[in-house]
FIMARDO-270349 format. One record per atom (N, C-alpha, C): x, y, z negated; residue in three letters. Coordinates in steps of 0.02 Angstrom, whole numbers, plus 50000, padded with zeros to 5 digits. Layout:
BEGIN
XYZALA...
This chain:
BEGIN
500424994150000MET500005000050000MET500445006250000MET500335010950046SER500765016850049SER500625021449992SER501125025649977ARG501055030449922ARG500485035449937ARG500425037550001ILE499905042350019ILE499215039250007ILE499125032950027PHE498485029750016PHE498335029049942PHE498845027349904PHE498785026749832PHE498525033349802PHE498805038949824LEU498605045449796LEU497895047249818LEU497715045849881VAL497045047449903VAL496525043549863VAL496645037049854VAL496195032949814VAL496155035549743VAL496745037049714ALA496765039449645ALA496375045949637ALA496465050649683LEU496115056949677LEU495365056049685LEU495165051649730PHE494455050349739PHE494145047449677PHE494495042549647LEU494225039549586LEU494205044449528LEU494715048749526ALA494735053549471ALA494145058349474ALA493895059749533LEU493325064249540LEU492665060749531LEU492665054049530SER492055050149524SER491965048149451SER491745052749409VAL491725051749337VAL491035049249317VAL491025043949280SER490405041349253SER490165045649195SER489515046949193ALA489235050749137ALA489285046949072ALA489385040349076GLY489415036249017GLY490115034648995GLY490575039349001ALA491275038148985ALA491365036448912ALA491825031848898GLU492045030548830GLU492415036648805GLU492285038748744THR492615044748718THR493085042848660THR493635046648656ARG494115045748602ARG494345052648578ARG494515052848514GLY494785058848483GLY494935057348410GLY495305061648378GLY495485060448309GLY496025055248303GLY495945050648255SER496455045448243SER496145038548254SER496515034248289ILE496285027348300ILE496505023148241ILE496045019448212GLY496195015748150GLY496375008548159GLY496275005748220ALA496424998648231ALA496624997648304ALA496924991948318ASN497144990448386ASN496544990748435ASN496684993248495GLU496164993648546GLU496444991448614GLU495974989048656GLN496134987348726GLN495634991148769GLN495894995648811TRP495464999548854TRP495404995848921TRP494794994248940SER494674989848997SER494394993749056SER494514990949115ALA494244993949176ALA493484993849176ALA493194988749144ALA492464988249141ALA492154994049104ALA492504996849055ASN492245002349015ASN492515009149038ASN492905009249091SER493205015349115SER492675019849147SER492745026449145PRO493325030249120PRO493305031349045PRO493905032949018TYR493975034748948TYR494105042248946TYR493715045848905LEU493785053048900LEU494115054848833LEU494695057948836ILE495025060448775ILE494765067448765ILE494275068148719GLU493925074548713GLU494235079148662GLU494695076548620SER495075080748574SER495735077248561SER496195080748528ASN496845077848515ASN496775070948482ASN497175066248507LEU497115059248486LEU497775057048455LEU497735053548398LEU498325050748365LEU498285043248364LEU498815039948388ILE498885032748380ILE499415031848326ILE499215030448264PRO499685030548208PRO500135024448207PRO500655024748167GLU501115019248159GLU500735013048137GLU500895007348167GLY500565001048152GLY499964999548195GLY499765004348238VAL499185003448282VAL499425003048354VAL499134998448393ALA499324997548463ALA498714998448508ALA498805002248562VAL498285003048613VAL498575000648679VAL498204996148712THR498404993548777THR497884995648829THR498114998648884VAL497675000848938VAL497754995948996VAL497194993249020GLU497204988149072GLU497244991449142GLU497434987549193PRO497444990249261PRO496774993049281PRO496794998449320GLY496195001449348GLY495835006449304GLY496075007449244VAL495745012149198VAL495895019349219VAL495395023649214ILE495475030849222ILE495445033949153ILE495965037549134VAL495975041149071VAL495925048549088VAL495375051649067GLN495285058749078GLN495405062449013GLN495725068149019LEU495885072048959LEU495615079048967LEU495305081548913LYS495065088348914LYS495655093248912LYS495505099448927GLU496025104548933GLU496455104948870GLU497115104748879LYS497625105348827LYS497625099548776LYS497265094248791THR497235088648744THR497875084648745THR498125082848685VAL498745079148676VAL498605072448645VAL498905067248672VAL498905060648641VAL499585059648607VAL499575059248540THR500195058248502THR500245050948482THR500815047948500ILE500895040748490ILE501445039648439ILE501255037248381LYS501735035348329LYS501725027848317LYS501265024448350GLY501235017148350GLY501475014648417GLY501035011048453ARG501205008248518ARG500665009948568ARG500875012148628PHE500405013648682PHE500685010848746PHE500345005848774ASP500545002548836ASP500015003848888ASP500215006748944ALA499775007849001ALA500045003849058ALA499764997949069LEU500064992949114LEU499614991949174LEU499694996349223GLY499324995649285GLY499654990649332GLY499394990349393SER499674985949444SER499684989949510SER500054987649561PRO500054991249625PRO499364991949655PRO498944986849647GLN498274987049674GLN497784990949630GLN497924991249565SER497474994549518SER497864998949470SER498095004649494PRO498475009149450PRO498035012049395PRO498365014149342ILE498035017949289ILE498135025349303ILE497625029349288GLN497665036449302GLN497595040549238GLN498035045549231PHE497965050549178PHE497855057249214PHE497245059749210VAL497035065449250VAL496605070149208VAL496535076349230PRO496105080949191PRO495375079349199PRO494985080749147GLN494255079949154GLN493985085049204GLN494255091049201ASN494055096549244ASN494635098149291ASN494535097549355GLU495085098449403GLU495385105449401GLU495025110349375SER495295117149372SER495715118349309SER495735113349265ALA496095114049201ALA496685109249199ALA497055109649145ARG497615105049134ARG497565102149064ARG497715095749059TRP497755092648993TRP498455093848965TRP498585091348905GLY499205092848871GLY499765087948885GLY499795082548846ALA500375078148851ALA500225071348822ALA500605066348845LEU500685059948810LEU501345060448773LEU501325060448707SER501915061848668SER502085056048622SER502595052148641TYR502865046848599TYR503325050248548TYR503195049048483GLU503575052548432GLU503805047748377GLU504395049248350ASP504685045448294ASP504735038048313ASP504375033648281ALA504405026448297ALA503935024548353ALA503595029448383GLY503135027948438GLY503495024748497GLY503175019748527THR503495016048581THR502975013448629THR503205010848686GLY502745007948733GLY503015007848804GLY502575005648849ARG502755005148920ARG502205008348962ARG502415011549016MET501955014049066MET502175011249134MET501725007649167GLU501885004549231GLU501315005849280GLU501495007649341HIS501005008849394HIS500455013549370HIS500665019449351CYS500205024649328CYS500265030749374CYS499705034249383LEU499705040849412LEU499625045849355LEU500095050449348VAL500075055449295VAL500035062249330VAL499475065849320ARG499355071649362ARG499025077249322ARG499265083349334ARG498975089549308ARG498965089649231ARG499505087349200GLY499585088249129GLY500115093549115GLY500365093549053SER500915097749030SER500685104849013SER500305105348960THR500195111848928THR500385111448855THR500805106548838GLY501015105648769GLY501455111248745GLY501555111548680GLY501975116848652GLY502615114148623GLY503005118548594SER503635116848561SER504075113148611SER504355107448591ASN504765103448636ASN504395097448662ASN503745098148668ARG503315092948697ARG502975095948759ARG503375098348805ILE503115102248861ILE503095098248925ILE503165091748921ALA503115087448980ALA502465083748980ALA502285080949037MET501695076649039MET501805070448996MET502425067748997VAL502595062048953VAL503225063948914VAL503185063648848ASN503735065748804ASN503965059948760ASN504605060048745LEU504885055948691LEU505205060948643LEU504915061848584TYR505105067148538TYR505385064148474TYR506025065348461HIS506365062348404HIS506245054748402HIS506265051648460GLY506105044548465GLY506655040048440GLY506465034848405VAL506945029848381VAL506805022948408VAL506265022248448SER506075015648473SER506085015048548SER506055020448584GLY506135020248657GLY505485019348695GLY505495021648758VAL504925021348803VAL505165019248871VAL504785014848904SER504945012648972SER504405015049020SER504615018549074ILE504155021049124ILE504375018149191ILE503935014349223ASP504135010549283ASP503595011249337ASP503805012849398SER503365012849456SER502765017449447SER502895023449422CYS502375028349411CYS502455034249459CYS501905037749471THR501905043749513THR501735049749469THR502155054949474PHE502045061149436PHE501915066749486PHE501345069949478GLU501145075249525GLU500865081249488GLU501005087249515ASP500645093349497ASP500705095049423ASP501315095349397TRP501405098449332TRP501525105949344TRP501405110249294PRO501345117449309PRO501985120549335PRO501885125849375ASP502435130049398ASP502505136349355ASP501995137949316ASP501955144549286ASP502275145249218ASP502575139849191PHE502985140449131PHE503475134649131PHE503875133949079ASN504435129249081ASN504215122049067ASN503785119549109SER503515112749099SER503975107649132SER503855101349116LYS504235095749145LYS503745090149162LYS503975085449202ALA503585079249211ALA503735074549153ALA504365073649136THR504565069349080THR505095072949038THR505085071748973GLU505555075148928GLU505745070448871GLU506385070048857SER506625066548797SER507005071648754SER506775072548692TYR507055077748650TYR507345074848586TYR507995075648578HIS508355073348518HIS508115066548495HIS508165061748541SER507975054848528SER508595050448528SER508605045548484THR509175040848483THR509055034948528THR508435033548546ALA508265028048590ALA508185030548662ALA508285026148710TYR508235027948780TYR507515029148802TYR507415034248842MET506835034648886MET507065031948953MET506775026348974GLU506975022949036GLU506465024449090GLU506705027449145ILE506265029549199ILE506505026049262ILE506105021649290ARG506325017649346ARG505785017549401ARG506015017749463ARG505585016749522ARG504985021449522ARG505095027649503CYS504555032649500CYS504615037649557CYS504055040749574TRP504025046149622TRP503845052549586TRP504235057849599PHE504095064349570PHE503945069249626PHE503345072149625GLY503115076549678GLY503465083249678GLY503355086949731GLU503685093349741GLU503405098649693GLU503835103449674GLY503605108749630GLY504175113249608GLY504025117549559GLU504495122649538GLU504785121249469GLU504625115849438ASN504915114249373ASN505225107249373ASN505615105949321GLU506035099949321GLU505635093549314GLU505895088349344ALA505565081849342ALA505765077949281ALA506415077449268VAL506675073749210VAL507115078549170VAL506945079249106HIS507335083649063HIS507505079948999HIS508135080548977GLY508335077448915GLY508785082148875GLY508665082748810THR509075086748766THR509285082448707THR509945081448699GLY510185077548644GLY509935070448644GLY509825067648703SER509515061048709SER509825057148767SER509895050648759PRO510065046548817PRO509445045148858PRO509505045648923VAL508965043648968VAL509265039249022VAL508875034649047THR509065030649105THR508595032449161THR508875034549218VAL508465036349277VAL508735032249335VAL508335027449360GLU508565022749410GLU508045021849465GLU508265021449527TYR507845019549584TYR507245024249593TYR507315030549573CYS506775035349580CYS506855039549642CYS506315042749662PHE506305047249719PHE506055054049696PHE506425059349715PHE506265066049693PHE506125070449753PHE505515072749760ALA505345077649812ALA505705084249797ALA505755088749846PRO506135094849836PRO505875099049777PRO506355102049741ARG506195106849688ARG506275113849716ARG505835118249697ARG505865125249718ARG506065129649659ARG506355135449674GLY506515140249622GLY507115138049581GLY507145140549520TYR507715139349476TYR507575133349431TYR507545127449461SER507425121349422SER507775115549456SER508045111149414ASP508395105149437ASP507905099349442ASP508095094249478ALA507695088149478ALA507805084249413ALA508435083049396VAL508615079749333VAL509085084349295VAL508895086149234ASP509295090649192ASP509355087449123ASP509945084849107VAL510045081749042VAL510685084649011VAL510675085348945GLY511255088348913GLY511285087248839GLY511825089748810ASP511945089548738ASP511975082348711ASP512305078048749VAL512425071248724VAL513085068748754VAL513545066848710GLN514205064848731GLN514435058748693GLN514935055348722ARG515215049648690ARG515515051648622ARG515505047248571PRO515355040048574PRO514605038348570PRO514165043348571ASN513455041848572ASN513265038748639ASN512715034948642PRO512465032548707PRO512325038548753PRO512525037948816VAL512475043648862VAL511975042048918VAL511725047248951PRO511265046149007PRO511575042049063PRO511155038149096ILE511335034149154ILE510885036249211ILE511185038849265ILE510795041349321ILE511065037949384ILE510685033249411ARG510955029349466ARG510415026849514ARG510625026249576PHE510225023249630PHE509595027249645PHE509625033849636ASN509045038149650ASN509145041849716ASN508595044349744THR508615048349804THR508315055249789THR508705060449804PHE508495067349792PHE508435070849860PHE507825073249875TYR507695075949941TYR507845083349947TYR508035086649893GLY508235093649899GLY508065097649838GLY508385103449831SER508245107949775SER508515114849793SER508155119949771GLU508425126749775GLU508875128249715GLU508945123449671ASP509435123849617ASP509865117649622ASP509885113349571ASP510315107449571ASP509895101049573ASP510175095849602ALA509845089349598ALA509955086149529ALA510585085849508ILE510775082949443ILE511185088149406ILE510955090149346ASP511305095249307ASP511485092249239ASP512125092649221LEU512385089549161LEU512755094749120LEU512445097349068ASP512765102249025ASP512935099048958ASP513575099448939THR513815096048879THR513585088748880THR513715085548935CYS513425078948946CYS513935074348979CYS514025068348952ASP514505063448978ASP514145057949016ASP513675059649058ALA513265054749093ALA513685050349140ALA513415044449153TYR513685040049205TYR513235040749265TYR513525042949322VAL513135044749382VAL513375040249439VAL512945035749462GLU513155030749511GLU512645029749566GLU512895029449628GLY512495027049684GLY511895031149703GLY511905037649689ASN511345041949708ASN511455044749778ASN510905046049813PHE510925049649877PHE510615056449866PHE511025061649872VAL510815068549858VAL510875072449923VAL510345076049940MET510375079950002MET510025086749994MET510225091450036ASN509845097650049ASN509735101949987ASN510245102549945CYS510205107449891CYS510425114149920CYS509935118049940ARG510065124149978ARG509505129249968ARG509685135449981GLY509165140649989GLY509015144649927GLY509235142549869GLY509095146349809GLY509585151949799GLY509485155749745ILE509925161449730ILE510415159849674ILE510445153549652HIS510865151649596HIS511385146349615HIS511665146849676ASP512175142149699ASP511945134849692ASP511475132749732PRO511235125749728PRO511805120749733PRO511765115449693ILE512295110449687ILE511995103549687ILE512335098849720GLY512095091949718GLY512165088949649GLY512775088749622ILE512905086049555ILE513305091449518ILE513035093949463SER513325099749430SER513375098649355SER513745103149322GLY513785102749249GLY514185108449220GLY514155108849153ASP514405114749118ASP514615112649047ASP514975116949014LYS515085116648941LYS515395109948919LYS515995108548942ASN516365102748919ASN516055096048939ASN515645095948989ALA515385089549014ALA515955085149038ALA515885078549025GLN516395073749046GLN516065067749080GLN515715068849135PRO515375063249168PRO515855059049210PRO515625053049225ILE515955048649273ILE515495048049333ILE515745049749393ILE515325050449453ILE515605045649505ILE515225040349521VAL515475034749561VAL514985032849617VAL515255031849678ASN514865028849733ASN514255032949754ASN514275039549745ASN513715043749766ASN513825046449836ASN513275048149870VAL513285051549934VAL512955058349925VAL513325063649941VAL513055070449935VAL513095073650004VAL512525075850030TYR512485078050100TYR512125084750105TYR512415089250145ASN512105095550165ASN511875099750105ASN512315100550057CYS512175104850000CYS512625111050004CYS512395116549976GLU512845122349972GLU513475120649935GLU513405116749882ASN513965114249843ASN513855106949828ASN514355102749844GLY514255095549835GLY514285093549762GLY514875093849732ILE514985092449661ILE515315098649632ILE515025101649581ALA515295107849553ALA515195107949478ALA515745109249441PHE515715109549368PHE516115115649344PHE515985117649282LYS516285123749257LYS516355123549180LYS516695128649154ASN516715130049083ASN516935124149040ASN517545121749053GLY517825116549012GLY517645109549031GLY517255108649084ALA517085101849106ALA517715098149127ALA517705091549118ASN518265087249137ASN517965080949168ASN517925080849234ILE517535075849269ILE517975070649303ILE517695064649312THR518035059249349THR517595057549409THR517895057949469VAL517535057149532VAL517855051449571VAL517485045949582ILE517765039849611ILE517325037449668ILE517625036449727ASN517275033249783ASN516625036649802ASN516635043249806ASN516055046949829ASN516145049049902ASN515595050149936THR515595052750004THR515215059350004THR515565064750021ILE515285071450020ILE515335074250091ILE514755075650121ILE514725077150192ILE514345083750204ILE514635088050245ASN514305094150269ASN514065098650212ASN514455099250160CYS514315103950106CYS514745110250115CYS514455116050103ASP514845122250112ASP515475122050071ASP515415119950008LYS515985118449965LYS515905111149943LYS516415107149956GLY516365100049939GLY516405098949864GLY516985100649834ILE517075100249762ILE517285107249739ILE516945109849688TRP517045116749666TRP517115116749590TRP517695118749565MET517815119449493MET517885126849479MET517465129449433HIS517405136749429HIS517195139149360HIS517185145749352GLN516985149349292GLN517325146749229GLN517915148949219ASN518345146949163ASN518635140049178ASN519175138249146PRO519515132049166PRO519085125849163PRO519095122149216ALA518785115549220ALA519255110949258ALA519205104549248HIS519675099849278HIS519305094049309HIS519565091749365ALA519285085849399ALA519845080949416ALA519715074649403ARG520145069249427ARG519755065649482ARG520025065649542VAL519675063149601VAL520105057949636VAL519815052149650PHE520165047349693PHE519665043249732PHE519905040549787ASN519495036349833ASN518885040149859ASN518935046649867THR518355050649885THR518455053849954THR517905054049991LEU517905056650060LEU517525063150061LEU517855068550083VAL517535075050090VAL517625077250162VAL517065077550199TRP517115078750271TRP516515082750294TRP516565085250356GLY515995088750384GLY516185094350431GLY515855099950424ARG515925105450471ARG516615108750467ARG516805111850521ASP517465115250523ASP517495121150475ASP516915124250460ASP516925130250419ASP516835128850345ASP516805122550326GLN516705121050255GLN517345122150215GLN517265123250151VAL517825123450104VAL517815116850066VAL518265112350083SER518225105650054SER518345105649979SER518855109449956ILE519015109849885ILE519095117249867ILE518735119549816LYS518805126549794LYS518925126649719LYS519455129949699LEU519635130649629LEU519635138049610LEU519265139749557GLU519305146449529GLU519925146849484GLU520165152849470PRO520775153549429PRO520725149749363PRO521255145849350GLY521295141949288GLY521045134849294GLY520625133549343SER520365126749353SER520875122549391SER520855116049380THR521345111449411THR520995105349438THR521335101949484ILE521075095849512ILE521655091349530ILE521585084949515ASP522065079849535ASP521715075249585ASP521935075549647ILE521635071449700ILE522145066549726ILE521945060249731SER522385055149758SER521965050249799SER522295047049846TYR521995041849888TYR521295043849911TYR521255049849937SER520625052649961SER520725055450031SER520175056150066LEU520185058850134LEU519795065350133LEU520155070850141VAL519865077550132VAL519985081650195VAL519445084450222LYS519515088450283LYS519925094650268LYS520405096150312GLY520825101950304GLY521375102050356GLY521755107450358ASP522285108050407ASP522865103250393ASP522925101150330ALA523445096350310ALA523165091950255ALA523465086150243PRO523225082050187PRO523255085950122PRO522735085050081TYR522715088550016TYR523295085949973TYR523585090349934THR524155088449893THR523965082749846THR524365077549847GLY524235071749804GLY524415065249838GLY524555060249800GLU524765053749826GLU524215050349866GLU524395047949925GLY523945043849965GLY523395047550001GLY523415054250002ASN522875058150034ASN522965058650109ASN522395059750143SER522405060250216SER521905065650237SER522015068450297ASN521525072950327ASN521305070450396ASN521415063850408ALA521235061050473ALA520475060050479ALA520235060250540ASP519515059050552ASP519315052250523ASP518815052050479PRO518645045650446PRO518275040850492PRO518075042850550ARG517705038550597ARG517065035850563ARG516595040350552LEU515955038450523LEU515495035750578LEU515055031150559ALA514645027650608ALA514205032450648ALA513815036750615ASP513385041450649ASP513165046750599ASP513595051650585ALA513445056550534ALA512815060450550ALA512685061750614ALA512085065550633ALA511445061850614ALA511485055250611ALA510915051150591ALA510975048850518ALA511395052250480LEU511495050850409LEU511785043950396LEU512145041350444ASP512485034950434ASP513225036350422ASP513425036050359PHE514105037950340PHE514545031950327PHE514345026150351ARG514775020350346ARG515375020950393ARG515875017050380LEU516505017450417LEU516485013050479LEU516765015650533LEU516845011650594LEU517525008050593LEU517595002750633PRO518254999550639PRO518775004650658PRO519355004050628GLY519905008650642GLY519905014850599GLY519415015450553SER519405021350510SER520035021450465SER520355027250456PRO520925027650411PRO520735026950338PRO520085026750323ALA519865025850254ALA519855018550232ALA519915013950281ILE519875006850264ILE520515004550229ILE520425001250172ASP520974998450133ASP521505003650115ASP521275009950104ALA521745015450091ALA521635018650023ALA521205015549982GLY521055018249916GLY521475015049861GLY521285016649800GLN521665014449742GLN521225010249697GLN521475004349679GLY521145000349628GLY521345002949559GLY520845004949519ALA520995007849453ALA520375007349410ALA520445009049347GLU519875008949302GLU519325013449328GLU518715010849327GLY518135014649351GLY517925012849420GLY518365009649460VAL518165007549528VAL517715001449522VAL517145001749557LEU516674996149556LEU516854991149611LEU516664984849599ASN516804979749650ASN516264979449703ASN515784984049700VAL515284984649753VAL515254991949775VAL514984993049836ASP514934999849862ASP514225002449855ASP514085008049888PHE513425011249885PHE512875006349904PHE513005002249955ASP512504997449978ASP512454991249934ASP512874990749883GLY512874984749842GLY513274979049871GLY513654980549924ARG514074975349956ARG514764975349924ARG515054969449919ASN515704968749888ASN516234972849924ASN516674975849885ARG517264978949914ARG517764973449931ARG517994973449993ILE518374967750019ILE519024970150051ILE519474965450061ASP520094966650097ASP519994964750170ASP520014969750214ASP519944968350285ASP520604965150310ASP520574958950333PRO521194955550353PRO521524958550415PRO521154962850450ASN521424965850511ASN521744972650499ASN521774974750437VAL522044981350421VAL522604980750370VAL523144984350382ILE523694984550334ILE523474988650274ILE523554985750214ASP523354989350153ASP523824995150141ASP523545001150140THR523945007150125THR523765010150057THR523305006750022GLY523105009049956GLY523605007049903GLY523395007749841SER523835006049785SER523415003249728SER523755001449674GLY523404998849616GLY523194991749625GLY522714989749584SER522474982849586SER521714982849581SER521374980749637PRO521674978749701PRO521884984849742PRO522294983649793ASN522564989149833ASN522214989749901ASN521614987049906TYR521274987149971TYR520594990649967TYR520454994349915ILE519824997949910ILE519785003149966ILE519195003849996ASP519105009050047ASP518975015750013ASP519095021050050ILE518945027850028ILE518215029350045ILE517865032149997GLY517165033950008GLY516685029249974GLY516035030849980ALA515515026849947ALA515385020249982ALA515575019750047PHE515425013750086PHE516055009850101PHE516035003450087GLU516584998850105GLU516454996250175GLU516974996650217PHE516894993950284PHE516744986550282PHE516234984550321GLN516044977550325GLN516124975250397GLN516494969850409PRO516584967550478PRO515934965950513PRO515414964350475ASP514764962750506ASP514304968750505ASP514574974850504ALA514174980950498ALA513644981550552ALA513784978650611ALA513304979250665ALA512644975950648ALA512654971250601GLY512044967850581GLY511664971050524GLY511934976550497LEU511614979750440LEU511004983750462LEU510524984450417GLY509954988850430GLY510114996050413GLY509595000050413ASP509675007250398ASP509765008050323ASP510365010250301TRP510505010850230TRP510065016150197TRP509815021050236THR509415026450206THR508745024050182THR508555017850197LEU507915015150174LEU507975011150109LEU508565011550077TYR508675007350018TYR508175009049963TYR
């Protein structure tokens, strides 16, 4: 079932409200199961699910919420829809907005195959449609669609605030808008296999910060970002692990749009990502100390940019290529970069061991195919070192091409430069952009 069809059906059902809706408000005193047979359920006033109480929502249920109504979960709340019968959280009145689903303290649960739409009028640090607030038990959100959270104040689709447990967000779609999709403060979050429609204005798609090692850190991997007038991934005072994302089209804003960005002593590890057609590919500032391994950065005005007070980058096995007028590496005064075993566009190889400025021979950059063709100087020219993964962006093993002399170093000494490892059977591969 296509996402468009899913949304059309969901919106139609949301408007088809039975006069005999089940109503809820106040505090729930015992376990409940909300069934499709009794749907819709109307949350007519703020609702509390207290500690020790569990509510389970079955596939196909419509949950309508009155304006500014908040569901506070201190027990357990599971909304387990299916692809054929999603669960909907929608406003009772289409001209209004409901408040939030707020997991707090020991509150926990799962949300699967849900449509979450036109919420987020909560206050304090519960300003997302789905919140984890001072959470110690964690929340899992899987295969959900988030649409139409407000543009007119600092709202979010999802928010984790000073929580010790993970908010796990997987295989979700976040619709277009002017406010952030995933926000975390002082919390670990996992964001995997999600799709982010373009963000407008001064807002990032994923903005997480104020969490550093040895605490558990955010994990952001295997997502697709379709664009932003600000940043796709923003990491302030954050040691996130960032792997295998496809970031494109961060352009057009007035705040230097960046594919992967950060500030204030951030120390992320950035591996196997593809960043395409952004004003700035990877850019950090103000004491950040980043590690960049096996990334492919294409057609960005500035490929890697270290700026605004000293910041440092360690870069290896990374490919920075594209237009003749791009600035592949830009350092502001005081900032430093150590680049090795990388292929960087420029008049000469960038200073550092094992670097090259030779044409990488990409399969079809105009069609967004950045895999390597036979004879590419990036093949077997990288460095085996801590942090290098044994698989590439496509999840294929990094291999030693027997037809190429290894010019790399370390162990193993045959890693390719860039996010994609050359595969002798590449002609049989499908379109990687559909991953």
